[in-house]
C-alpha positions in Angstrom: 21.3 15.6 20.1 18.8 13.0 18.4 16.9 10.9 20.8 16.1 7.0 19.9 12.7 6.1 21.2 11.5 2.8 21.7 7.9 1.5 21.9 7.2 -1.9 23.3 4.3 -3.7 22.9 2.5 -7.2 22.7 0.2 -7.7 19.9 -2.9 -9.4 20.8 -3.5 -12.8 18.6 -4.3 -12.4 15.0 -3.6 -8.8 14.9 -0.6 -8.5 12.9 -2.3 -7.9 9.6 -4.4 -5.1 11.2 -1.2 -3.3 12.8 0.4 -3.5 9.3 -2.5 -1.9 8.1 -2.8 0.9 10.5 1.0 1.4 10.0 0.9 1.7 6.3 -1.9 4.8 7.1 -0.1 6.1 10.2 3.5 6.3 9.0 2.8 8.6 5.9 2.1 11.2 8.2 4.8 10.4 10.9 7.3 10.4 8.3 6.8 14.2 7.7 6.4 15.4 11.4 8.7 17.7 12.8 12.0 16.2 14.2 11.2 12.9 12.7 14.0 11.3 11.4 13.5 7.3 11.2 11.6 4.4 12.1 11.6 0.7 12.0 9.0 -1.8 13.6 10.3 -5.0 14.6 8.6 -8.3 15.6 10.5 -10.8 17.7 10.6 -14.6 16.6 7.8 -16.6 17.9 6.4 -14.0 19.8 3.6 -11.1 19.5 6.2 -8.7 20.9 7.0 -5.7 18.9 9.3 -2.7 19.2 8.9 0.5 17.4 12.5 2.1 17.1 12.4 5.2 15.9 15.1 8.6 15.8 14.0 12.0 16.5 15.5 15.1 16.5 14.9 15.6 20.5 12.7 14.2 22.8 10.4 17.2 22.8 9.6 16.4 18.9 8.4 12.7 19.8 6.3 14.1 22.8 4.5 16.3 20.7 3.9 13.8 17.9 2.5 11.2 20.5 0.1 14.1 21.9 -0.9 14.8 18.2 -1.7 11.0 17.7 -3.5 10.8 21.2 -5.5 13.9 20.6 -6.7 12.7 17.4 -7.4 9.3 18.5 -5.0 7.2 16.8 -3.6 5.9 20.0 -6.9 4.8 20.9 -7.4 2.8 17.5 -3.8 1.2 17.7 -4.5 0.4 21.3 -6.8 -2.2 20.1 -4.4 -4.4 18.6 -2.1 -4.4 21.8 -2.4 -6.1 24.9 -2.0 -3.8 27.8 0.1 -0.6 27.6 2.8 -0.2 25.4 6.1 0.9 27.2 8.1 3.8 26.1 11.8 4.4 26.5 14.3 7.2 25.2 17.8 6.8 24.7 20.7 9.0 24.0 23.8 8.1 22.1 26.5 7.9 24.5 29.2 8.9 21.6 31.6 6.0 22.4 
């Protein structure tokens, strides 16, 4: 069953362009990763709050992807544009 992953973070001041630069580089590889389906990144109006909304075949696929990004140092680079730790939540479709 597909899983929706929401990563919530707050951008540091003046870091939106840097985030866009990083995402243009990182998302090329993300889109080819096993289990990846889709991603949309939102920025809240009048705030520096960011939400990465992605869909994966299963939770384990996202966890493998996240571990890959941690091991190759990409998450450390991305963390430089965020205030504090991002929060990650997993959601399953209730099929209502």
